[in-house]
Every structure is written in C-alpha cells, then in structure tokens.
VMD Tcl script that builds the backbone (N, CA, C; Angstrom):
set m [mol new atoms 402]
animate dup $m
set s [atomselect $m all]
$s set {name element resname resid chain x y z} {
  {N N MET 1 A -50.804 -141.747 64.857}
  {CA C MET 1 A -51.095 -143.379 64.458}
  {C C MET 1 A -52.142 -144.055 65.039}
  {N N PHE 2 A -52.177 -143.732 65.953}
  {CA C PHE 2 A -53.155 -145.021 67.036}
  {C C PHE 2 A -54.256 -143.569 67.254}
  {N N GLU 3 A -54.179 -142.749 67.405}
  {CA C GLU 3 A -55.359 -142.021 67.211}
  {C C GLU 3 A -56.296 -142.218 66.203}
  {N N GLN 4 A -56.241 -142.450 65.361}
  {CA C GLN 4 A -56.942 -142.442 64.246}
  {C C GLN 4 A -57.582 -144.136 64.737}
  {N N ILE 5 A -57.068 -144.701 64.849}
  {CA C ILE 5 A -57.200 -146.237 65.312}
  {C C ILE 5 A -58.480 -146.208 66.430}
  {N N ILE 6 A -58.164 -145.100 67.700}
  {CA C ILE 6 A -59.153 -144.499 68.818}
  {C C ILE 6 A -60.595 -144.185 67.993}
  {N N SER 7 A -60.158 -143.261 67.172}
  {CA C SER 7 A -61.099 -142.603 66.207}
  {C C SER 7 A -62.372 -143.673 65.600}
  {N N GLY 8 A -61.440 -144.677 64.796}
  {CA C GLY 8 A -62.466 -145.543 64.171}
  {C C GLY 8 A -63.231 -146.170 65.222}
  {N N LEU 9 A -62.542 -146.546 66.617}
  {CA C LEU 9 A -63.202 -147.544 67.108}
  {C C LEU 9 A -64.340 -146.443 67.611}
  {N N LYS 10 A -64.134 -145.796 67.921}
  {CA C LYS 10 A -65.166 -144.213 68.572}
  {C C LYS 10 A -66.476 -144.528 67.724}
  {N N GLU 11 A -66.352 -144.816 65.973}
  {CA C GLU 11 A -67.455 -144.833 64.944}
  {C C GLU 11 A -67.799 -145.939 64.678}
  {N N GLY 12 A -66.964 -147.477 65.283}
  {CA C GLY 12 A -67.816 -148.646 65.135}
  {C C GLY 12 A -66.916 -149.526 64.537}
  {N N ARG 13 A -66.053 -148.701 63.817}
  {CA C ARG 13 A -64.861 -149.366 63.044}
  {C C ARG 13 A -63.670 -150.275 63.476}
  {N N MET 14 A -63.470 -151.399 63.227}
  {CA C MET 14 A -62.101 -152.266 63.864}
  {C C MET 14 A -60.873 -151.928 62.284}
  {N N PRO 15 A -59.753 -151.700 63.424}
  {CA C PRO 15 A -58.565 -151.813 62.680}
  {C C PRO 15 A -58.268 -152.468 61.673}
  {N N LEU 16 A -57.558 -152.892 60.292}
  {CA C LEU 16 A -57.002 -153.852 59.981}
  {C C LEU 16 A -55.794 -154.201 60.584}
  {N N ARG 17 A -56.296 -156.200 60.830}
  {CA C ARG 17 A -55.048 -156.914 61.649}
  {C C ARG 17 A -53.873 -156.066 61.524}
  {N N PRO 18 A -53.363 -156.979 59.899}
  {CA C PRO 18 A -52.110 -156.137 59.180}
  {C C PRO 18 A -51.386 -155.130 59.809}
  {N N GLN 19 A -51.818 -154.447 59.481}
  {CA C GLN 19 A -51.381 -152.764 59.813}
  {C C GLN 19 A -51.492 -152.715 61.328}
  {N N LEU 20 A -52.367 -153.129 61.905}
  {CA C LEU 20 A -52.193 -152.693 63.674}
  {C C LEU 20 A -50.941 -153.260 64.157}
  {N N LYS 21 A -50.774 -154.909 63.855}
  {CA C LYS 21 A -49.245 -155.618 63.881}
  {C C LYS 21 A -48.322 -154.995 63.789}
  {N N MET 22 A -48.394 -154.373 62.146}
  {CA C MET 22 A -47.359 -154.065 61.978}
  {C C MET 22 A -46.747 -152.738 62.897}
  {N N TRP 23 A -47.911 -151.938 63.587}
  {CA C TRP 23 A -47.947 -151.052 64.099}
  {C C TRP 23 A -47.160 -151.051 65.313}
  {N N LEU 24 A -48.193 -152.088 66.118}
  {CA C LEU 24 A -47.281 -152.536 67.134}
  {C C LEU 24 A -46.377 -153.034 67.295}
  {N N ASP 25 A -45.706 -154.046 67.038}
  {CA C ASP 25 A -44.206 -154.429 66.093}
  {C C ASP 25 A -43.394 -152.830 66.255}
  {N N VAL 26 A -43.636 -151.838 65.672}
  {CA C VAL 26 A -42.649 -150.898 65.180}
  {C C VAL 26 A -42.390 -150.185 66.960}
  {N N ALA 27 A -44.250 -149.903 67.276}
  {CA C ALA 27 A -43.912 -149.027 68.637}
  {C C ALA 27 A -43.446 -149.608 69.733}
  {N N VAL 28 A -43.285 -151.183 69.583}
  {CA C VAL 28 A -43.024 -151.854 70.915}
  {C C VAL 28 A -41.149 -151.898 70.819}
  {N N THR 29 A -40.260 -151.489 69.532}
  {CA C THR 29 A -39.488 -151.519 69.150}
  {C C THR 29 A -38.589 -150.531 69.876}
  {N N LYS 30 A -39.940 -149.217 69.119}
  {CA C LYS 30 A -39.455 -147.721 70.162}
  {C C LYS 30 A -39.064 -146.997 71.631}
  {N N LYS 31 A -40.681 -148.092 71.750}
  {CA C LYS 31 A -40.798 -148.297 73.259}
  {C C LYS 31 A -39.266 -148.904 74.543}
  {N N LEU 32 A -38.846 -150.022 73.550}
  {CA C LEU 32 A -37.851 -151.004 74.408}
  {C C LEU 32 A -36.536 -149.957 73.968}
  {N N GLY 33 A -36.726 -149.230 72.848}
  {CA C GLY 33 A -35.298 -148.650 72.620}
  {C C GLY 33 A -35.066 -147.365 74.072}
  {N N VAL 34 A -36.735 -146.668 73.785}
  {CA C VAL 34 A -36.413 -145.888 75.206}
  {C C VAL 34 A -35.986 -146.556 76.720}
  {N N LEU 35 A -36.851 -147.476 77.274}
  {CA C LEU 35 A -36.575 -147.687 78.341}
  {C C LEU 35 A -35.144 -148.718 78.639}
  {N N LYS 36 A -34.506 -148.650 77.239}
  {CA C LYS 36 A -32.846 -148.772 77.986}
  {C C LYS 36 A -31.936 -147.675 78.195}
  {N N GLN 37 A -32.628 -146.528 77.815}
  {CA C GLN 37 A -31.980 -145.020 78.390}
  {C C GLN 37 A -32.392 -145.013 79.538}
  {N N PRO 38 A -31.057 -144.225 80.154}
  {CA C PRO 38 A -31.315 -143.799 82.017}
  {C C PRO 38 A -32.994 -142.973 81.631}
  {N N TYR 39 A -33.635 -143.057 82.614}
  {CA C TYR 39 A -34.890 -142.596 82.837}
  {C C TYR 39 A -35.080 -141.406 82.870}
  {N N LEU 40 A -33.966 -140.542 83.135}
  {CA C LEU 40 A -34.321 -138.944 82.821}
  {C C LEU 40 A -34.363 -138.412 81.268}
  {N N PHE 41 A -33.367 -139.119 80.268}
  {CA C PHE 41 A -33.577 -139.348 78.997}
  {C C PHE 41 A -34.615 -139.501 78.844}
  {N N TRP 42 A -35.744 -139.831 79.136}
  {CA C TRP 42 A -36.556 -140.449 78.221}
  {C C TRP 42 A -37.750 -139.672 77.363}
  {N N GLN 43 A -38.021 -139.499 76.501}
  {CA C GLN 43 A -39.046 -138.627 75.504}
  {C C GLN 43 A -40.351 -138.729 75.655}
  {N N SER 44 A -41.169 -137.616 76.058}
  {CA C SER 44 A -42.127 -137.984 76.817}
  {C C SER 44 A -42.922 -137.251 75.053}
  {N N ASP 45 A -42.411 -137.203 73.960}
  {CA C ASP 45 A -42.739 -137.241 72.544}
  {C C ASP 45 A -43.331 -138.954 71.883}
  {N N HIS 46 A -44.735 -138.876 71.516}
  {CA C HIS 46 A -45.270 -140.085 71.717}
  {C C HIS 46 A -44.997 -140.874 70.429}
  {N N LYS 47 A -44.262 -139.938 69.192}
  {CA C LYS 47 A -43.582 -140.639 67.810}
  {C C LYS 47 A -42.510 -141.628 68.362}
  {N N ILE 48 A -41.739 -140.738 69.586}
  {CA C ILE 48 A -40.120 -141.919 69.850}
  {C C ILE 48 A -40.433 -142.771 70.669}
  {N N ASN 49 A -41.568 -142.226 72.004}
  {CA C ASN 49 A -41.702 -143.094 73.073}
  {C C ASN 49 A -43.397 -143.461 73.175}
  {N N PRO 50 A -43.996 -144.238 71.946}
  {CA C PRO 50 A -45.515 -144.697 72.496}
  {C C PRO 50 A -45.832 -144.813 73.693}
  {N N SER 51 A -47.118 -144.238 74.100}
  {CA C SER 51 A -47.714 -144.711 75.122}
  {C C SER 51 A -47.847 -146.094 75.139}
  {N N ALA 52 A -47.383 -146.540 76.392}
  {CA C ALA 52 A -48.144 -147.915 76.945}
  {C C ALA 52 A -49.679 -148.302 76.989}
  {N N ALA 53 A -50.583 -147.017 77.081}
  {CA C ALA 53 A -51.945 -147.223 76.881}
  {C C ALA 53 A -52.614 -148.149 75.170}
  {N N HIS 54 A -51.740 -147.177 74.278}
  {CA C HIS 54 A -51.496 -147.503 73.179}
  {C C HIS 54 A -51.496 -148.720 72.899}
  {N N LEU 55 A -49.950 -149.345 73.441}
  {CA C LEU 55 A -49.539 -150.154 72.982}
  {C C LEU 55 A -50.729 -151.584 73.423}
  {N N LEU 56 A -51.114 -151.283 75.050}
  {CA C LEU 56 A -52.198 -152.614 75.504}
  {C C LEU 56 A -53.330 -152.388 74.592}
  {N N TRP 57 A -53.769 -151.305 74.119}
  {CA C TRP 57 A -55.050 -151.260 73.487}
  {C C TRP 57 A -55.020 -152.017 72.172}
  {N N ALA 58 A -53.748 -152.106 71.372}
  {CA C ALA 58 A -53.218 -152.563 70.184}
  {C C ALA 58 A -53.186 -154.300 70.606}
  {N N ALA 59 A -52.365 -154.752 71.904}
  {CA C ALA 59 A -52.307 -156.120 71.858}
  {C C ALA 59 A -53.943 -156.409 72.093}
  {N N ILE 60 A -54.557 -155.447 72.941}
  {CA C ILE 60 A -56.000 -156.301 73.159}
  {C C ILE 60 A -56.959 -156.592 71.614}
  {N N LEU 61 A -57.084 -155.088 71.199}
  {CA C LEU 61 A -57.390 -155.864 69.640}
  {C C LEU 61 A -57.146 -156.559 68.572}
  {N N LEU 62 A -55.655 -156.898 68.924}
  {CA C LEU 62 A -55.169 -158.099 68.108}
  {C C LEU 62 A -55.350 -159.395 68.630}
  {N N GLU 63 A -56.040 -159.375 70.119}
  {CA C GLU 63 A -56.599 -160.584 70.852}
  {C C GLU 63 A -55.115 -161.508 71.267}
  {N N ASP 64 A -54.149 -160.743 71.417}
  {CA C ASP 64 A -53.227 -161.469 71.807}
  {C C ASP 64 A -52.473 -161.592 73.371}
  {N N PRO 65 A -52.314 -162.920 73.675}
  {CA C PRO 65 A -52.065 -162.492 75.129}
  {C C PRO 65 A -50.728 -162.706 75.466}
  {N N ASP 66 A -49.732 -162.806 74.385}
  {CA C ASP 66 A -48.200 -162.559 74.827}
  {C C ASP 66 A -48.113 -160.956 74.986}
  {N N ALA 67 A -48.263 -160.474 73.705}
  {CA C ALA 67 A -48.325 -158.823 73.889}
  {C C ALA 67 A -48.731 -158.166 75.117}
  {N N VAL 68 A -49.697 -158.799 75.761}
  {CA C VAL 68 A -50.792 -158.206 76.794}
  {C C VAL 68 A -49.291 -158.196 77.769}
  {N N GLN 69 A -48.798 -159.517 77.866}
  {CA C GLN 69 A -48.227 -159.912 79.234}
  {C C GLN 69 A -46.692 -158.701 78.898}
  {N N MET 70 A -46.440 -158.278 77.666}
  {CA C MET 70 A -44.812 -158.090 77.279}
  {C C MET 70 A -45.082 -156.398 77.351}
  {N N VAL 71 A -46.621 -156.040 77.404}
  {CA C VAL 71 A -46.923 -154.481 77.851}
  {C C VAL 71 A -47.129 -154.473 79.379}
  {N N LYS 72 A -47.738 -155.082 79.872}
  {CA C LYS 72 A -48.091 -155.750 81.232}
  {C C LYS 72 A -46.422 -155.496 81.792}
  {N N GLY 73 A -45.106 -155.654 81.412}
  {CA C GLY 73 A -44.010 -155.641 81.865}
  {C C GLY 73 A -43.361 -154.390 81.509}
  {N N ILE 74 A -43.635 -153.820 80.070}
  {CA C ILE 74 A -43.513 -152.317 80.076}
  {C C ILE 74 A -43.580 -151.531 81.052}
  {N N ILE 75 A -44.716 -151.523 81.155}
  {CA C ILE 75 A -45.748 -150.645 82.265}
  {C C ILE 75 A -44.937 -150.970 84.023}
  {N N THR 76 A -44.375 -152.064 84.020}
  {CA C THR 76 A -43.981 -152.488 85.499}
  {C C THR 76 A -42.452 -151.791 85.438}
  {N N THR 77 A -42.305 -151.959 84.331}
  {CA C THR 77 A -40.664 -150.932 84.161}
  {C C THR 77 A -40.994 -149.424 83.901}
  {N N GLU 78 A -41.533 -149.118 83.361}
  {CA C GLU 78 A -42.091 -147.186 83.394}
  {C C GLU 78 A -42.077 -146.976 85.042}
  {N N MET 79 A -43.086 -147.953 85.825}
  {CA C MET 79 A -43.397 -147.368 87.136}
  {C C MET 79 A -42.070 -148.051 88.171}
  {N N SER 80 A -41.774 -148.428 87.938}
  {CA C SER 80 A -40.067 -148.895 88.478}
  {C C SER 80 A -39.385 -148.279 88.429}
  {N N GLU 81 A -39.055 -147.249 87.215}
  {CA C GLU 81 A -37.804 -146.444 87.068}
  {C C GLU 81 A -38.271 -144.780 87.295}
  {N N GLY 82 A -39.550 -144.647 87.332}
  {CA C GLY 82 A -40.693 -143.592 87.981}
  {C C GLY 82 A -40.169 -143.469 89.689}
  {N N VAL 83 A -40.648 -144.850 89.936}
  {CA C VAL 83 A -40.505 -144.549 91.621}
  {C C VAL 83 A -38.785 -144.350 91.813}
  {N N ALA 84 A -38.054 -145.390 90.949}
  {CA C ALA 84 A -36.665 -145.591 91.621}
  {C C ALA 84 A -35.919 -143.924 91.256}
  {N N ALA 85 A -36.371 -142.966 90.120}
  {CA C ALA 85 A -35.928 -141.902 90.063}
  {C C ALA 85 A -36.734 -140.749 90.779}
  {N N GLY 86 A -37.523 -140.699 91.302}
  {CA C GLY 86 A -38.047 -140.620 92.562}
  {C C GLY 86 A -37.465 -140.859 94.118}
  {N N ALA 87 A -36.567 -141.316 94.029}
  {CA C ALA 87 A -36.482 -141.990 95.170}
  {C C ALA 87 A -37.385 -142.765 95.946}
  {N N GLY 88 A -38.122 -143.346 95.396}
  {CA C GLY 88 A -39.745 -143.642 96.346}
  {C C GLY 88 A -39.199 -144.753 96.675}
  {N N LYS 89 A -39.298 -145.460 97.741}
  {CA C LYS 89 A -39.212 -146.761 98.069}
  {C C LYS 89 A -40.411 -148.023 97.800}
  {N N GLY 90 A -41.387 -147.864 96.806}
  {CA C GLY 90 A -42.189 -148.222 96.474}
  {C C GLY 90 A -41.751 -149.857 96.291}
  {N N SER 91 A -42.456 -151.156 97.285}
  {CA C SER 91 A -41.803 -152.731 97.016}
  {C C SER 91 A -42.317 -152.784 95.819}
  {N N SER 92 A -42.287 -154.106 95.703}
  {CA C SER 92 A -42.321 -154.700 94.165}
  {C C SER 92 A -43.757 -155.060 94.235}
  {N N LYS 93 A -44.322 -155.584 95.357}
  {CA C LYS 93 A -45.526 -155.946 95.668}
  {C C LYS 93 A -46.417 -154.640 95.409}
  {N N ASP 94 A -46.248 -153.509 95.583}
  {CA C ASP 94 A -46.701 -152.190 95.557}
  {C C ASP 94 A -47.091 -151.815 94.344}
  {N N ILE 95 A -45.853 -151.978 93.674}
  {CA C ILE 95 A -45.628 -151.657 92.095}
  {C C ILE 95 A -46.590 -152.441 91.255}
  {N N ALA 96 A -46.702 -153.867 91.301}
  {CA C ALA 96 A -47.420 -154.967 91.024}
  {C C ALA 96 A -49.341 -154.254 91.618}
  {N N ASN 97 A -49.046 -154.121 92.671}
  {CA C ASN 97 A -50.516 -153.528 92.753}
  {C C ASN 97 A -50.989 -152.304 91.540}
  {N N ALA 98 A -50.002 -150.910 91.742}
  {CA C ALA 98 A -50.108 -150.599 90.745}
  {C C ALA 98 A -50.268 -150.488 89.782}
  {N N VAL 99 A -49.606 -151.787 88.595}
  {CA C VAL 99 A -49.586 -151.421 87.669}
  {C C VAL 99 A -51.161 -152.634 87.427}
  {N N ASP 100 A -51.858 -153.746 88.183}
  {CA C ASP 100 A -52.415 -154.058 88.337}
  {C C ASP 100 A -54.511 -152.963 87.873}
  {N N THR 101 A -53.874 -151.885 89.049}
  {CA C THR 101 A -54.653 -150.811 88.866}
  {C C THR 101 A -54.688 -150.191 87.665}
  {N N TYR 102 A -53.510 -149.607 87.683}
  {CA C TYR 102 A -53.668 -148.753 85.862}
  {C C TYR 102 A -53.702 -149.694 84.940}
  {N N VAL 103 A -53.690 -151.311 84.756}
  {CA C VAL 103 A -54.479 -151.851 83.349}
  {C C VAL 103 A -55.806 -152.338 83.603}
  {N N ALA 104 A -56.478 -152.136 84.493}
  {CA C ALA 104 A -57.677 -152.253 84.922}
  {C C ALA 104 A -58.504 -150.656 84.571}
  {N N SER 105 A -57.920 -149.730 84.731}
  {CA C SER 105 A -58.174 -148.307 84.021}
  {C C SER 105 A -58.257 -148.231 82.498}
  {N N LEU 106 A -56.957 -149.203 82.115}
  {CA C LEU 106 A -56.573 -148.442 80.960}
  {C C LEU 106 A -57.896 -149.734 79.972}
  {N N VAL 107 A -58.013 -151.003 80.482}
  {CA C VAL 107 A -59.312 -151.827 80.049}
  {C C VAL 107 A -60.285 -150.928 79.992}
  {N N GLU 108 A -61.007 -150.254 81.344}
  {CA C GLU 108 A -61.887 -149.277 81.244}
  {C C GLU 108 A -61.902 -148.605 80.036}
  {N N GLU 109 A -60.676 -147.702 79.811}
  {CA C GLU 109 A -60.953 -146.678 79.658}
  {C C GLU 109 A -61.315 -146.925 77.637}
  {N N PHE 110 A -60.623 -148.483 77.429}
  {CA C PHE 110 A -60.570 -148.620 76.309}
  {C C PHE 110 A -62.161 -149.609 75.879}
  {N N LEU 111 A -62.899 -149.843 76.909}
  {CA C LEU 111 A -64.230 -150.811 76.497}
  {C C LEU 111 A -65.282 -149.145 76.382}
  {N N GLY 112 A -64.895 -148.334 76.461}
  {CA C GLY 112 A -65.905 -147.122 76.664}
  {C C GLY 112 A -65.587 -146.765 75.524}
  {N N PHE 113 A -64.646 -147.224 74.364}
  {CA C PHE 113 A -64.381 -146.714 72.978}
  {C C PHE 113 A -65.788 -146.791 72.095}
  {N N GLY 114 A -66.585 -147.960 72.579}
  {CA C GLY 114 A -67.574 -148.609 72.588}
  {C C GLY 114 A -68.613 -147.388 71.787}
  {N N PRO 115 A -69.060 -147.352 70.472}
  {CA C PRO 115 A -70.337 -146.510 70.534}
  {C C PRO 115 A -71.373 -147.230 70.750}
  {N N ASP 116 A -71.501 -148.507 71.042}
  {CA C ASP 116 A -72.720 -148.950 71.130}
  {C C ASP 116 A -72.827 -150.478 71.637}
  {N N GLU 117 A -73.993 -150.797 72.520}
  {CA C GLU 117 A -73.718 -152.522 73.087}
  {C C GLU 117 A -72.904 -153.153 72.596}
  {N N SER 118 A -73.579 -153.570 71.486}
  {CA C SER 118 A -72.945 -154.804 70.431}
  {C C SER 118 A -71.624 -154.465 69.632}
  {N N PHE 119 A -70.733 -153.401 69.798}
  {CA C PHE 119 A -69.551 -153.246 69.375}
  {C C PHE 119 A -69.128 -153.049 70.612}
  {N N ARG 120 A -69.435 -152.813 72.113}
  {CA C ARG 120 A -68.477 -152.961 73.043}
  {C C ARG 120 A -68.823 -154.141 73.779}
  {N N LYS 121 A -69.593 -155.536 73.231}
  {CA C LYS 121 A -69.843 -156.738 73.542}
  {C C LYS 121 A -68.627 -157.309 72.588}
  {N N GLU 122 A -67.939 -156.685 71.763}
  {CA C GLU 122 A -67.008 -157.237 70.668}
  {C C GLU 122 A -65.444 -157.207 71.606}
  {N N LEU 123 A -65.622 -155.600 72.069}
  {CA C LEU 123 A -64.516 -155.358 72.493}
  {C C LEU 123 A -64.233 -155.882 74.064}
  {N N VAL 124 A -65.113 -156.488 74.729}
  {CA C VAL 124 A -65.044 -156.711 75.992}
  {C C VAL 124 A -64.889 -158.428 75.473}
  {N N ARG 125 A -64.984 -158.965 74.202}
  {CA C ARG 125 A -64.577 -160.211 74.030}
  {C C ARG 125 A -63.389 -160.537 73.338}
  {N N ARG 126 A -62.669 -159.394 72.969}
  {CA C ARG 126 A -61.415 -159.425 72.758}
  {C C ARG 126 A -60.641 -158.824 74.112}
  {N N VAL 127 A -60.942 -158.158 75.027}
  {CA C VAL 127 A -60.180 -158.122 76.863}
  {C C VAL 127 A -60.431 -159.748 76.599}
  {N N ASP 128 A -61.376 -160.300 76.992}
  {CA C ASP 128 A -61.357 -161.342 77.486}
  {C C ASP 128 A -60.128 -162.534 76.852}
  {N N THR 129 A -60.239 -162.358 75.357}
  {CA C THR 129 A -59.291 -163.260 74.605}
  {C C THR 129 A -57.741 -162.987 75.509}
  {N N ALA 130 A -57.435 -161.491 75.118}
  {CA C ALA 130 A -56.688 -161.240 75.121}
  {C C ALA 130 A -55.783 -161.301 76.491}
  {N N PHE 131 A -56.702 -161.572 77.365}
  {CA C PHE 131 A -55.984 -161.701 79.121}
  {C C PHE 131 A -56.206 -163.166 79.347}
  {N N LEU 132 A -56.453 -163.847 78.658}
  {CA C LEU 132 A -56.183 -165.263 78.952}
  {C C LEU 132 A -54.677 -165.811 78.939}
  {N N VAL 133 A -54.609 -166.478 80.061}
  {CA C VAL 133 A -53.014 -166.895 80.311}
  {C C VAL 133 A -52.852 -167.980 80.152}
  {N N ALA 134 A -52.052 -168.268 79.525}
  {CA C ALA 134 A -52.172 -170.179 79.319}
  {C C ALA 134 A -51.260 -170.962 80.039}
}
mol reanalyze $m
mol bondsrecalc $m
mol representation Tube
mol addrep $m
C-alpha cells in the first residue's frame, strides 16, 4: 500500500487524507501487535510488521505531531529491543541519539520524494508542522 503512496509522491501527487489516516491507524495497530511479541518472533513481512519509516512518513503527510511522537516511540522500542536481543549495552542516551539520527535520515529521504522544488517546499512545510511539539 505505502509503495503506491511513495510512487504518487514521486509523481507530485499527495495521497487522500482519509485513506492515509485509515492506513496509518491499521498499520500502527499491526505494528503494536508485533511489538508485543518477543523480539525473536517479530516478522519481517511488511504486511504483518509495517515499516517504521512508512509510519513516520504517513504521520508527516497527515501533519500529525501526536502520530510522529508515537512513531518515534515505536522506533525507540524497536532499537531498544534490537540492542537487548544482541546483548548490547546501549544506554538510553545512546538509543535516544540513534533514534534522532535515524528519524533525521528518514525525513531527508522523505524530502527526496519531491519531484520538483515547489512540491519539496510542500513536503518541508508538512515536516515542519508534523514535528511541532505542543
């Protein structure tokens, strides 16, 4: 599903908000279900375990700061569980820095979807709105 949205963005088309909101709600529900499982049982199939990147991009397109914060929490959980499963000793500060770096890279990738300067400006505006913290 989200691959179609990305293709549309690359062609200069924004997704319809109601469809995107519904997709995000379903995808977050699936993702949270996966996160409740032990790390070793997490599925790699994106139909079962949606990509955190896709969740973040949908939250940005919806200009939803609450959804962005929720997705950042999901990414934090994924990274924390990955470190724990690998018997890593990453501190919470290390994980927080890794999350911030990863989110910044996802935003840069997202902005690259704009086919022209005016469309990229709209994407930047949505990023700015989505990352507003009340």
